[in-house]
C-alpha positions as CSV (number, residue, x, y, z in Angstrom):
1,X,287.8,-97.3,25.6
2,X,285.3,-95.4,27.7
3,X,284.4,-93.3,24.7
4,X,283.1,-96.4,22.8
5,X,280.8,-97.3,25.7
6,X,279.2,-93.9,25.5
7,X,278.8,-94.1,21.7
8,X,277.2,-97.6,22.0
9,X,274.9,-96.3,24.7
10,X,273.9,-93.3,22.6
11,X,273.2,-95.5,19.6
12,X,271.1,-97.9,21.8
13,X,269.0,-95.0,23.2
14,X,268.4,-93.6,19.7
15,X,267.3,-97.0,18.4
16,X,264.9,-97.5,21.4
17,X,263.4,-94.1,21.0
18,X,263.0,-94.4,17.3
19,X,261.1,-97.7,17.7
20,X,258.3,-96.2,19.7
21,X,255.2,-95.3,17.6
22,X,253.3,-92.1,18.4
23,X,249.6,-92.4,19.3
24,X,247.6,-91.6,16.2
25,X,243.9,-90.9,16.9
26,X,241.5,-92.9,14.7
27,X,239.9,-91.1,11.9
28,X,236.3,-90.3,12.4
29,X,234.0,-91.9,9.9
30,X,230.7,-90.5,8.8
31,X,227.6,-92.6,9.4
32,X,226.4,-92.4,5.8
33,X,228.3,-91.7,2.6
34,X,226.2,-90.7,-0.4
35,X,226.0,-92.8,-3.6
36,X,228.0,-92.0,-6.7
37,X,227.7,-88.2,-7.1
38,X,227.1,-88.0,-10.8
39,X,224.0,-90.1,-11.3
40,X,221.9,-89.3,-14.4
41,X,218.3,-88.9,-13.1
42,X,215.6,-89.8,-15.6
43,X,211.9,-89.8,-15.7
44,X,209.9,-92.8,-17.0
45,X,206.9,-91.5,-18.9
46,X,204.4,-93.3,-21.1
47,X,206.8,-93.1,-24.1
48,X,209.3,-95.3,-22.3
49,X,208.7,-98.7,-23.7
50,X,210.1,-101.5,-21.5
51,X,211.6,-104.4,-23.4
52,X,213.3,-106.1,-20.5
53,X,213.5,-105.8,-16.7
54,X,214.7,-107.6,-13.7
55,X,214.5,-107.6,-9.9
56,X,217.7,-108.7,-8.3
57,X,218.2,-110.0,-4.8
58,X,221.7,-109.3,-3.3
59,X,222.5,-110.8,0.1
60,X,224.8,-108.6,2.3
61,X,226.3,-108.8,5.7
62,X,226.7,-105.8,8.0
63,X,228.7,-108.1,10.4
64,X,229.8,-111.6,10.9
65,X,230.6,-113.6,14.0
66,X,234.0,-114.9,15.0
67,X,235.6,-116.5,18.1
68,X,232.8,-119.0,18.6
69,X,230.2,-116.3,18.0
70,X,231.5,-114.4,21.0
71,X,232.6,-111.4,19.0
72,X,231.2,-109.5,16.0
73,X,233.3,-108.3,13.1
74,X,231.7,-105.3,11.5
75,X,231.8,-104.9,7.8
76,X,231.4,-102.0,5.3
77,X,229.2,-102.9,2.3
78,X,229.5,-101.5,-1.2
79,X,226.7,-102.4,-3.6
80,X,227.9,-102.2,-7.2
81,X,225.7,-102.1,-10.3
82,X,227.4,-102.4,-13.6
83,X,225.9,-102.1,-17.0
84,X,227.6,-104.7,-19.1
85,X,225.9,-103.8,-22.4
86,X,228.3,-102.4,-25.0
87,X,225.8,-100.0,-26.6
88,X,222.6,-99.6,-24.6
89,X,221.6,-97.9,-21.4
90,X,219.7,-99.3,-18.5
91,X,217.6,-97.5,-16.0
92,X,217.8,-98.4,-12.3
93,X,214.3,-97.8,-10.9
94,X,214.8,-98.9,-7.3
95,X,217.5,-99.8,-4.8
96,X,216.1,-100.9,-1.4
97,X,218.0,-102.1,1.7
98,X,216.3,-104.6,4.0
99,X,217.3,-106.0,7.4
100,X,217.3,-109.6,8.6
101,X,213.6,-109.4,9.5
102,X,212.7,-108.3,6.0
103,X,211.9,-104.8,7.0
104,X,212.8,-101.9,4.8
105,X,215.8,-100.0,6.3
106,X,216.4,-97.5,3.5
107,X,215.2,-96.6,0.0
108,X,218.3,-95.3,-1.9
109,X,216.6,-93.8,-5.0
110,X,214.0,-91.1,-5.0
111,X,214.0,-91.0,-8.8
112,X,215.2,-93.5,-11.4
113,X,218.8,-93.2,-12.7
114,X,220.3,-94.1,-16.0
115,X,223.4,-96.1,-16.5
116,X,224.9,-95.6,-19.9
117,X,226.6,-98.5,-21.8
118,X,229.4,-99.9,-19.6
119,X,228.7,-97.4,-16.8
120,X,228.4,-98.3,-13.2
121,X,227.2,-96.9,-9.9
122,X,227.5,-97.9,-6.2
123,X,225.8,-97.5,-2.9
124,X,227.7,-97.7,0.4
125,X,226.8,-98.8,4.0
126,X,229.3,-97.7,6.7
127,X,230.7,-100.5,8.8
128,X,229.3,-98.8,11.9
129,X,225.8,-99.3,10.6
130,X,224.8,-102.8,11.8
131,X,221.0,-102.3,11.4
132,X,220.9,-104.9,8.5
133,X,222.3,-107.8,10.4
134,X,223.5,-111.1,9.1
135,X,220.4,-111.6,6.8
136,X,220.4,-108.1,5.2
137,X,219.8,-107.7,1.5
138,X,219.4,-105.3,-1.3
139,X,216.6,-105.5,-3.9
140,X,217.6,-103.8,-7.1
141,X,215.1,-103.2,-10.0
142,X,216.1,-102.1,-13.5
143,X,214.5,-101.7,-16.9
144,X,215.7,-101.2,-20.5
145,X,214.1,-100.2,-23.7
146,X,215.8,-102.9,-25.7
147,X,217.0,-106.4,-25.0
148,X,220.4,-106.0,-23.4
149,X,223.1,-108.1,-21.7
150,X,222.3,-108.5,-18.0
151,X,224.0,-106.1,-15.6
152,X,226.3,-107.3,-12.9
153,X,224.8,-106.6,-9.5
154,X,227.0,-107.6,-6.5
155,X,228.1,-106.5,-3.1
156,X,231.6,-106.3,-1.7
157,X,232.0,-106.6,2.1
158,X,235.2,-105.5,3.8
159,X,236.3,-105.1,7.4
160,X,239.6,-104.5,9.1
161,X,240.6,-104.5,12.8
162,X,244.1,-104.3,14.1
163,X,246.1,-106.6,11.8
164,X,243.1,-108.7,10.7
165,X,241.1,-108.0,7.6
166,X,238.4,-109.8,5.6
167,X,236.7,-109.1,2.3
168,X,234.4,-111.1,0.1
169,X,231.8,-110.6,-2.6
170,X,228.2,-111.6,-2.7
171,X,226.6,-111.9,-6.2
172,X,223.1,-110.8,-6.9
173,X,220.5,-113.4,-8.0
174,X,217.6,-112.6,-10.4
175,X,214.3,-113.3,-8.6
176,X,212.0,-111.8,-11.3
177,X,212.6,-111.3,-15.0
178,X,210.5,-109.9,-17.8
179,X,211.3,-109.7,-21.5
180,X,208.7,-107.9,-23.6
181,X,210.8,-107.6,-26.7
182,X,208.6,-109.0,-29.5
183,X,211.4,-109.3,-32.1
184,X,212.4,-112.7,-33.3
185,X,215.7,-114.0,-31.9
186,X,218.8,-113.5,-34.1
187,X,220.0,-116.7,-35.6
């Protein structure tokens, strides 16, 4: 009978030791991650005829409050721009990030980029970057040589801490639109 006690004791010790989790150091995160690496840079010369264009406002949140505004929950932001047209390209001419005070934080494009039909691109803000604040926003400007279906411009915010996570989207809103296409509408 004494042998069974030692076996039970050995099993209990093994179970207790196997339940302990080792300390895993957190992964270091870079402060800035570049935009989509394969962006097609274009130049807009006098031969580029603009048929339609828009300026899109996208509200984003670098953090949100919780616990009665006593704590801040930091969020990573991904701005996504998707060309929804089946056949025509659009050109993204500007992507600017502004803080809560309306001050320019970062200009993401040095030169315009082309999004082919059904292509998309994205821009990322690390969750450690809280310079934008609660009222941060992106201003995205695009142009096209023909009348096209409007692109989808939206932001995805995500944050995780311990066993808590939050994610949500914020759709863009057109604040300026121009349609210079002189063709008659299709009936």
